[in-house]
ROVOMI-205933 format. One record per residue: residue number from 0; x negated, y negated, z of N, C-alpha, C in turn; residue in one letter. Coordinates in pm, whole numbers, plus 32768, in hexadecimal, padded with zeros to 4 digits. Atoms other than C-alpha are relative to their C-alpha. Example, Ala and Ser with C-alpha at 12.3 -4.5 7.8 and 13.67 -1.06 7.14 Angstrom:
// residues 2
0 7FA7 8077 8000 7B32 81C2 830C 7FA6 7F88 8000 a
1 8052 8077 7FFA 7AA9 806A 82CA 804D 7F93 8049 s
//
This chain:
// residues 209
0 8080 8032 800F B539 B094 528A 7FF6 7F9B 7FED x
1 800A 8063 8024 B4DA AF5C 5258 7F8C 7FFD 7F75 x
2 8070 8002 8064 B407 AF10 50FA 7FDB 7F79 7FCD x
3 803E 808A 801C B347 ADCE 507D 806D 7FC5 7FA7 x
4 7FA4 8052 8074 B471 ADA8 4F75 8062 7FAF 805F x
5 7F9F 8057 7FAD B55D AD41 5089 7FDD 7F8B 8064 x
6 8050 8077 7FD2 B454 AC66 5142 7FDA 7F9B 7F9A x
7 7FFF 8066 8094 B411 ABCE 4FE2 8065 7FA6 8030 x
8 7F96 805B 7FE4 B563 AB4D 5001 803F 7F9F 805D x
9 7FF5 8074 7F6C B571 AACA 515E 7F84 7FA4 7FDE x
10 8068 804F 7FC1 B41C AA2B 5155 7FFA 7F7C 7F94 x
11 7FE6 8072 8047 B453 A929 504C 7F93 7F8E 8020 x
12 8055 8051 7FE7 B2F3 A8B3 504A 7FEB 7F93 7F9B x
13 7FF5 80A2 8065 B2BC A73C 4FB5 808E 7FCF 8052 x
14 7FA4 802C 7FC3 B3F6 A705 506F 7FE9 7FCD 8079 x
15 800A 804C 7F7E B42E A6BA 51EF 7FC2 801F 8070 x
16 8037 7FC3 7FEC B370 A7C0 523E 7F5C 8012 7FDB x
17 8063 8000 8036 B1DB A792 524A 7FB5 8086 7FF0 x
18 8056 7F75 7FF6 B0DA A8BB 51FB 7FD0 800D 805D x
19 8046 800A 7F66 B01E A86D 533D 807E 803B 8073 x
20 7FB2 7FB1 7F7B B16D A8E1 53E3 8058 807B 7FE3 x
21 7FCE 7FA0 8022 B1BE A9E1 5318 7FEA 8089 8040 x
22 8029 7F9D 7FD0 B1B9 AB4F 538E 7F98 8053 7F70 x
23 8054 7FCB 806E B0D8 AC3B 52DE 803A 8053 7F93 x
24 7F9E 7FD1 8061 B1D1 AD08 524B 803C 7FC0 7FA1 x
25 7FBA 8075 805D B265 ABD0 51B9 7F88 7FD8 7F96 x
26 807A 8022 804D B10F AB65 513C 7FFC 8067 7F98 x
27 7FE6 7F66 804A B11B ACDE 508D 803C 7FE2 7F88 x
28 7F71 8021 8069 B25F AC8B 4FDD 7FB9 7F99 7FB4 x
29 8018 8086 8033 B1C4 AB35 4F65 7F9B 8019 7FA3 x
30 8077 7FB5 8044 B072 ABDD 4EE8 804A 8019 7F8B x
31 7FA0 7FB0 8046 B14D ACDD 4E36 8043 7F97 7F8A x
32 7FC3 8080 806E B204 ABA0 4D6D 7FC2 7F95 7FC5 x
33 806E 805F 8050 B0BD AAFA 4D02 7FD4 7FA1 805E x
34 8022 804F 7FB7 B08F AA13 4E33 7F53 8000 805C x
35 807C 800D 7FDD AF15 A9C8 4E57 7FDB 7FC4 8074 x
36 7FED 804B 7F87 AF39 A8F5 4F80 8011 8070 8069 x
37 7FF7 7F70 7FA6 AFB6 AA37 503D 7FA0 8041 7FE3 x
38 8085 7FE1 800A AE97 AADC 4FC4 7FC4 7FEB 8071 x
39 8062 8032 7FC7 ADB3 A9F1 503B 802F 8007 80D8 x
40 7FD8 8001 7F6F AE81 A9E7 518C 7FCF 8089 803A x
41 8018 7F98 7FD6 AE50 AB68 51CD 7F84 8015 800D x
42 8056 7FE6 7FD2 AD04 AB51 5198 7F94 7FAB 8059 x
43 8012 804B 7F87 ACBB AA50 5285 8028 804B 8079 x
44 7FEF 7FBC 7F7D AD79 AB20 5387 7F98 806A 8011 x
45 803F 7F4E 7FE6 AC92 AC82 5352 7F8E 7FE8 7FD7 x
46 8084 7FB8 8027 AB57 AC19 52BB 7F99 800F 804B x
47 805C 7FF8 7FB4 AA8C ABDF 53E4 8035 809C 804B x
48 7FCF 7F88 7FE5 AB42 AD16 548C 7FB3 806F 7FC4 x
49 8000 7F88 8045 AB1B ADFA 537E 7F79 801C 7FF8 x
50 808A 7FF4 802C A9A5 AD92 5329 7FD3 8038 8093 x
51 803B 7FCC 7F8E A954 ADCF 54B1 8027 80B0 7FE5 x
52 7FEF 7F76 7FEA A9EA AF22 549B 7FB7 8051 7FAC x
53 806C 7FAD 8060 A936 AFA1 5374 7F8A 7FF0 8007 x
54 808E 8016 7FC6 A815 AF10 53F2 7FE7 8078 8064 x
55 7FF9 7F73 7F98 A828 B011 551B 7FF5 806F 7FCC x
56 7FC1 7F82 8026 A89D B117 5459 7F59 8017 7FA8 x
57 8068 7FC2 8039 A75C B110 535E 7F66 7FA8 8015 x
58 8080 8039 7FBC A654 B024 540B 7FC0 7FBF 7F6D x
59 8041 8021 8087 A613 AF6F 52AA 8051 7F79 7FE7 x
60 7FA6 808D 8034 A6A3 ADF1 52AF 8015 7FD2 7F7E x
61 7FD3 7FFC 80AA A683 ADC5 512E 805B 8039 7FD3 x
62 7FB0 7FA0 803E A70F AEED 50D4 807B 7FD5 8053 x
63 7F8D 7FEB 7FAF A818 AEAF 51F0 804E 7F72 7FC2 x
64 7FB0 806C 804F A88D AD65 5147 8020 8024 7F8C x
65 7FE4 7FBA 80A0 A88D AE15 4FED 8072 8048 802C x
66 7FAB 7FAC 7FF0 A982 AF0B 5080 8076 7FBA 803A x
67 7F88 8078 7FDE AA65 ADFC 512F 8038 7FDD 7F99 x
68 7FC2 800A 8049 AA6C AD6F 4FC5 8071 8077 7FAE x
69 7FC1 7F83 8025 AAC8 AEC2 4F4F 8087 8039 802F x
70 7F8E 7FD2 7F98 ABC6 AEDB 5051 807F 7FAC 7FCB x
71 7FA1 807A 7FEB AC62 AD8D 5019 806B 8022 7F53 x
72 7FCF 7FCC 80CA AC85 AE0E 4E81 805B 8047 8022 x
73 7FA4 7F98 8007 AD24 AF2E 4ED8 808C 7FD9 8033 x
74 7F80 802C 7FC1 AE32 AE6B 4FAE 8044 7FC7 7FAD x
75 7FDF 8058 8079 AE43 AD7F 4E93 806F 8068 7F84 x
76 7FC6 7FCD 8095 AE93 AE7B 4D84 8066 807B 8035 x
77 7FBD 7F8F 7F99 AF61 AF6E 4E5D 807A 7FDA 802E x
78 7FAE 8055 7FB0 B035 AE51 4EBD 8098 8020 7FDA x
79 7F68 7FEE 8046 B164 AECE 4DE3 804C 8069 803E x
80 7FD8 7F84 8003 B165 B00F 4E64 7FFC 800A 80B6 x
81 802F 8010 7F78 B121 AFA4 4FE3 80B2 8012 804C x
82 7F5D 8005 7F8A B279 AFFC 50E5 7FD3 7FF0 8097 x
83 7FD9 8020 7F52 B275 AF92 5263 8023 806E 804A x
84 7FDF 7FB5 7FC8 B274 B0E0 52D7 7FA4 7FE6 8090 x
85 8040 803B 7FA3 B168 B08A 53BE 7FDC 7F6C 7FFB x
86 802F 8096 8015 B0D8 AF4B 5446 7F6B 7FEA 7F8D x
87 8042 8033 8090 B009 AE90 5321 7F58 8024 802A x
88 80A0 8000 7FC2 AEBD AEA1 5423 800C 80A8 7FFD x
89 8026 7F9A 7FE0 AED3 B014 5424 7FE2 802E 7F4B x
90 7FF8 7FE8 80A7 AF18 B01A 528D 7F51 7FF3 7FF0 x
91 8089 8030 8054 ADCE AF4E 5246 7F94 8069 805B x
92 805E 7F93 7F9A AD19 B022 538E 7FCF 8093 7FC7 x
93 800D 7F73 8033 AD5C B152 52CC 7FA4 7FDA 7F80 x
94 803F 801B 809B ACE3 B0F2 516A 7F73 7FD2 8011 x
95 806B 7FE9 8000 ABAE B065 5216 7F99 808D 8049 x
96 8026 7FBC 7FC7 AB77 B176 530B 7FC1 8077 7F5C x
97 8047 7F8D 8077 AB52 B27F 518D 7FBA 7FAA 7FAD x
98 808A 8021 805C AA6F B19B 50D3 7F7E 7FF2 8070 x
99 8055 7FDC 7FAE A99E B1AD 5208 7FCA 8067 8008 x
100 8033 7F6C 7FF0 A9AC B310 521F 7FD4 803E 7F8A x
101 8032 7FFF 80AF A987 B31C 50A9 7F55 7FFD 7FEF x
102 8073 8023 8007 A84A B269 50C3 7F96 801D 8041 x
103 801E 7FB8 7FE8 A7C3 B326 51DA 7FF0 809B 7FDB x
104 800C 7F78 8083 A7EB B45D 5105 7FA9 800D 7FA0 x
105 8091 8011 8073 A72B B3D6 4FED 7F8F 7FF2 802A x
106 8097 7FE2 7FC2 A60C B39F 50E1 7FC3 8072 8003 x
107 8038 7F5C 7FAD A61E B503 516A 7FF4 804F 7F61 x
108 8006 7FBC 8071 A636 B57F 4FEE 7F6A 7FFD 7F99 x
109 807C 801E 8048 A51C B4CF 4F5E 7F64 8003 8097 x
110 807E 7FCC 7F85 A42C B539 50C1 7FDD 7F53 801F x
111 8031 8062 7FB6 A451 B3C0 512B 7FDB 7FEB 808C x
112 802E 7FFA 7F70 A38D B37A 526D 7FDE 7F9B 8044 x
113 803B 8099 7FBE A38B B23A 533C 7FA8 8008 802C x
114 8098 8034 7FB4 A266 B181 53C3 8046 8057 808B x
115 7FD9 7FBF 7F79 A310 B206 5514 800A 8079 800C x
116 7FDC 7F42 7FEE A368 B362 54E3 7F90 8044 7F63 x
117 8048 7FBB 8051 A245 B3FF 5423 7FF2 808D 7FD4 x
118 7FE5 7F3B 7FF8 A2A5 B57E 5462 8068 800A 7FDA x
119 7F9E 7FAF 8053 A3B5 B646 53D4 7FEE 8073 8051 x
120 7FDB 7F69 7FBB A442 B772 54AB 801D 806B 7F83 x
121 7FD8 7FDB 8048 A49D B891 5411 80A4 7FE8 7FC6 x
122 7F9F 8053 8031 A600 B818 53D9 7FDF 7F81 7F9A x
123 8031 8070 8049 A558 B702 52EC 802C 7FB0 8047 x
124 7FF0 8089 7FA8 A5AF B60D 53F2 7F8C 7FBF 803C x
125 808D 8041 7FEC A4C2 B4FF 5441 7FF3 8001 80A2 x
126 8028 7FD2 7F62 A446 B535 55B1 7F99 7F77 802D x
127 804D 808A 7FB5 A3AC B3F9 5684 7F84 802C 8052 x
128 8085 7FB2 7FD0 A23B B43E 56D2 7FC5 7F7D 8038 x
129 803A 809E 7FC0 A1CD B31A 57C5 7F9C 8026 807C x
130 804F 7FB4 7F9F A0A8 B362 587C 7FED 7FA4 807B x
131 8018 805A 7F9B A068 B2A1 59E0 7FAA 7FAB 7FD4 x
132 807B 806A 7FE8 9F8B B179 59E2 7FCF 7FFA 806B x
133 804F 800B 7F90 9E84 B19C 5AAA 7FD7 7F4F 8061 x
134 8002 809D 8004 9E8C B00A 5AC4 8070 7FB9 8033 x
135 7F84 8020 7FED 9FCE AFCB 5B8B 800D 7F5F 7FE7 x
136 7FFF 809D 8033 A067 AE6C 5AF6 801A 7FC7 809B x
137 8019 8044 7F6B A03A AD78 5C2C 8085 7F7B 7FFC x
138 7F9A 809F 8028 A11A AC38 5BA7 8086 8045 7FF4 x
139 7F9A 7FF2 7FE6 A28E AC76 5C00 8073 800E 7F77 x
140 7FB3 7FEA 808F A311 AC18 5AB1 7FEA 8057 7F8B x
141 8022 7FBC 8072 A24B ACEA 59EB 800E 808A 8044 x
142 7FBF 7F8F 7FE3 A2A5 ADFA 5ADE 80B7 8024 7FAA x
143 7F55 8015 8038 A425 AD96 5A72 7FFC 8029 7F6F x
144 8000 7FEF 80A0 A3D4 ADBA 5905 7FBA 8051 7FE1 x
145 7FF2 7F69 801B A332 AF01 5919 805B 8045 8003 x
146 7F90 7F8F 7FD5 A44B AF7B 59CD 807B 7FFE 7F7B x
147 7F83 800B 806D A541 AEEE 58B1 7FC1 8051 7FA7 x
148 8034 7FC5 806C A45B AF78 57B9 802C 809E 8006 x
149 7FE2 7F55 7FCF A450 B0EE 586C 80A0 8023 7FD8 x
150 7F36 7FC7 8026 A602 B0D4 587E 7FE9 7FFB 7F61 x
151 7FD3 7FD7 80B1 A5FD B098 56EE 7F9F 8060 7FD7 x
152 8055 7F81 8030 A4F5 B199 56A0 8060 8079 802B x
153 7FD5 7F79 7FCF A5B4 B282 5788 8089 8025 7F9A x
154 7F85 7FF0 8020 A6F2 B236 56EE 7FF8 8020 7F65 x
155 8015 7FDF 808D A675 B247 5581 7FCB 80AD 8007 x
156 801A 7F99 8011 A5E0 B38A 55C0 8085 806A 8003 x
157 7FB4 7F98 7FFE A723 B41D 5631 8076 804F 7F63 x
158 7FEB 7FDE 8060 A7D5 B4FC 5546 809F 7FCC 7FCE x
159 7F90 8067 801C A8E9 B432 545C 809B 802E 8041 x
160 7F4F 8005 7FF5 AA3B B4DC 54D1 7FD2 7FA7 80A6 x
161 7FEB 805C 7F93 A9C3 B45B 563E 7FCD 7F84 7FF3 x
162 803E 8073 7FFA A8F8 B32B 55EF 80A1 7FC1 7FDF x
163 7FAB 8026 8053 AA52 B2C4 5515 807C 7FC5 80A8 x
164 7F8E 7FEF 7F94 AB49 B311 566B 7FB0 7F8E 8070 x
165 800D 8054 7FB2 AA6A B259 5746 7FED 7F79 8008 x
166 802A 809D 8026 AA01 B117 56B5 80AB 7FBF 7FEC x
167 7F76 8026 7FC7 AB92 B0FD 5692 8024 7FF1 803F x
168 7FFB 8009 7F6E ABAA B11A 57EE 7FCE 7FA3 8035 x
169 804D 8052 7FAB AA91 B091 58A1 7FC4 7F82 7F9B x
170 803C 80B1 8035 AA2B AF65 579C 806B 7FA7 7FB4 x
171 7FB4 806E 8052 AB63 AEF6 56E4 808B 7FF5 8077 x
172 7F9E 8004 7F9D AC3D AF59 581C 8086 8042 7FCC x
173 7F92 7FE5 8047 AD49 AFFB 5753 806B 806F 806E x
174 7FBC 7F90 7FDF AE5E B0E4 5803 7FE8 8083 8009 x
175 8002 7F83 8036 AE4F B25A 57EE 806C 800C 7F95 x
176 7F98 7FD6 806A AF91 B263 5745 7FD7 7FBD 7F80 x
177 8039 8056 8073 AEF4 B14D 5642 7FBC 8071 7FB2 x
178 8063 7FE4 8057 ADC0 B1FD 560B 8035 80AA 7FDA x
179 7FC3 7F8C 8038 AE91 B34C 55DD 803F 8000 7F8B x
180 7FCB 8035 8076 AF41 B299 54CE 7F9D 7FE0 7F80 x
181 805E 8041 8040 AE32 B22A 543B 7FAE 8068 7FE6 x
182 8046 7F71 8003 AD7B B39A 544B 8049 8055 7FB8 x
183 7FA5 7F8F 803F AE83 B44A 53D8 800F 806F 8060 x
184 801F 7F6C 7FB6 AE65 B513 5512 8073 8008 8093 x
185 7F88 7FE0 7F72 AF2B B5A7 5662 7FC3 7F72 8056 x
186 8039 8037 7FA6 AF07 B494 5771 7FA8 8047 805A x
187 805D 7F62 7FBD AE76 B5F1 5844 7F7A 800D 7FB8 x
188 8084 7FDB 803A AD61 B5FA 574C 7FB9 7F8F 7FF7 x
189 802A 808E 800C AD26 B47E 573A 7FA1 7FFC 808E x
190 806B 800A 7F70 ACC7 B493 58C1 7FA7 8078 8009 x
191 804F 7F81 7FF3 AC2D B5E7 589A 7F61 7FBE 7FCE x
192 809E 801D 806E AB14 B546 5789 7FE1 7F7B 8054 x
193 8052 8075 7FA8 AB02 B3FA 5883 7FBD 804E 8072 x
194 8054 7FC3 7F6F AAA0 B4C1 59B1 7F80 804E 7FC6 x
195 8069 7FE2 800F A9CA B578 58FB 7F5D 7F93 7FCC x
196 8043 8071 800F A92D B45C 5868 7F86 7FBC 8071 x
197 803E 8041 7F87 A8DE B3BF 599A 7FBA 8051 8063 x
198 804B 7FA7 7FAB A86A B4F5 5A36 7F80 8015 7F90 x
199 807F 8008 804B A75C B4FB 5923 7FA5 7F73 8006 x
200 803D 8054 7FD0 A722 B396 5970 7F97 7FDF 8060 x
201 800F 7FE1 7F86 A6EA B3D8 5A9C 7F62 8035 802D x
202 807F 7F92 800B A5C0 B4D0 5A61 7FBF 7FA0 7FBF x
203 8054 801A 8051 A536 B404 596E 7FB0 7F6B 8038 x
204 8034 8076 7FC7 A514 B2E2 5A5C 7FF5 800B 806F x
205 8013 7FC5 7F53 A4CF B374 5BAF 7F7C 7FA8 8032 x
206 8084 802E 7FB6 A389 B2C1 5BA4 8023 7F50 801C x
207 7FCE 8086 7FEA A45E B15C 5BBA 805F 800F 8069 x
208 7F6F 8010 7FB5 A565 B1C0 5C79 7FC5 800E 80BA x
//
């Protein structure tokens, strides 16, 4: 099994190999040895996709930025324990997923109700209540904007176990096996959850399909 220790010895940052040319495992090895430039490169590579992923999970951009910062803090502080069992992207998405799910559970415990999901079902899950507008929009750009908002609301109303799976697959584009690694589930369970999530979204978005 390759470890960051072996890769650190091979990297030689500051020598003939540049930070930009280093792979993720090599950068983690350098971070472990206190290389701030290596950490900044990891942040540059993953800041936008991780922020986007968390935002899709929790529907709060400012909070998503905060949780993205927390994700990178955890990467930095745990660099000495990192081993290259999986790709680094799997590792960082797992951290981000756990933080996003913790945020969703915290909201549920505090009976948080978002603007677009003002009701809660018997299981304590947010339910989208979106009565039809008697005056349909005519401008195509406004119609498309409303559709995007409807999709966002529908995703945010999914139970967290389905939400994480479908965002990782249909928004972030991760493969089924990568998602299985991120969520620590079997590939069959991942496929089942994604299929269930898609069916739920079809029901919620039937007016737009």
